[in-house]
N, C-alpha and C positions, 0 to 999 in steps of 0.2 A: 573411630574404630567401634565404639559402642553402638553408634547408629547403624553401622553396617550389619552388626550382629543382630540388632533388633529387627532390621529389615529382613534378613534371612530367616529369622525365627518367624516373623509375620508371614512371609511367603510360604514357609513350611506349614504353618497352622492352616492357612487358607487352602493350600493344596490338599492337606490331609482332610480337612473338612469337606472339600468338594468330592474327593474320592470316597469318603465316609458316607456322604449323602447318596452317592451313586450306588454303593454297596447296600445301603439300607433300602433303597428303592427296589433293587433286584431281589433282596430277601423278602420284602413284602410281595413282590410280584410272584415269587415262587410259592408263597402261601396261598395266593389266589388261584393257582393252577388246580389245586385240590377241590375247591368249592367256588362255583361261579357267583354265589351270593356274597362271598367275601370280596370279590372283585368289585361288585357294585358299591360296597361299603368302603373299600380302600382306594378306589380309583382316584378320587380327589387328593387324597394324601399322597399317593404315588406321584401324581403329576406335580404337586407342589414341591415335593422333595427333589424331583428331577429339575424343576425350574431353578430352585435355590442352588443345587449343586452345579448346574450348568452356568449360572450367573457367577458363582464363585470361581469356577475354572476359567471363564471368559475374562473376568477381572484380572485373574493371575496372568493369563496370556497377554492381555493388553499392557499390563505393568511390565512384563518381561520384554515385550516388543518395543515399548517406548524406551526402556533402558538400553536395548540394543541399538535403537536409532540414535540415542544421544551418545553412546559410546562410539558408533560408527562416524558420527558427525565430528566428535572431538578427536578422532584418530587414536583411540585407545588401542594399545597393542593387543592383538587377537580378535578385534571386533570384526574385521573383514572375514576372518576365517569362521567366526561364529555366524556371521550373516550367510556365508556360503552353506554352512551346515544346516541352518534353518531352511534355506532355499531347497536344499537336497531333501530335507525331511518332508517338506511340503510336496515336493515332486514325487518322492517315493512312497509316502504313507498317506497323505491326505487325499491326493487326487484319485488313487485307486479306491480309497474308501468312499469318496463321492460317487464314483462310477458304480460301485457295487450297491450303494444305497439307492441310487436313481433306478437301476434295473430291478432291484428287489421291490421297490414301491410300484413300478410299472407291472411287474409280475403279479403282485398282490392285487392291485386294482383290476387288472384284466381277469384274474381268477374269480374275483367277487362278481364282476359283471357277468361272467358266464354262468354263475350260479342262478342268476335271475333271468335265464333265457326264457323265451316265450313257450317253448316246449315243456320246460320244467313247470312253468306257471299253469299251463293247460293240464299237465298231469296231476299237479296238486289240486286243481279244481275238480278234476274227475274223481280223485280219491275222496275229496270232501263230499262230493255229491253221492258217491257210493256209500260212504259211512252214514250219511244222513238217511238214505234209503234203507239201509240195514237197521238203523235205529227205529225208523218208522215201522218196519216190519216186525221187530221185537215188540214194540208198543202194541201193535194190533193183536199179536199172538197172545200177549199177556192179558189184554183186556177181554 
């Protein structure tokens, strides 16, 4: 009985730590919105926090799935219902999340690619050439 309570407490601490790391990373990310220099400084910390938090949550997920598989194999009462509920959760929550993630990354990648269109590059080159010519003209006038 004590071992079960310790396991639950351990799972609770790991889950709380994982969520805490995610919240800390989000708070640091909101601070970087105000100043881009902060993002350069905090980027490595944010990535490290996200990796640690993600690993904690994945470890928790693996632990729960192995316990579910063991209970299902041992025909523990309620294990089949729990397995169905996990399957429904995956179908109703995780799959749409993956679809949204896929399409959003495609949208972002295509959007960034369109920023570097040849016409845009030519326009920037022309603007640079014009500004150099204006600078040369100002130099000649001042001399």
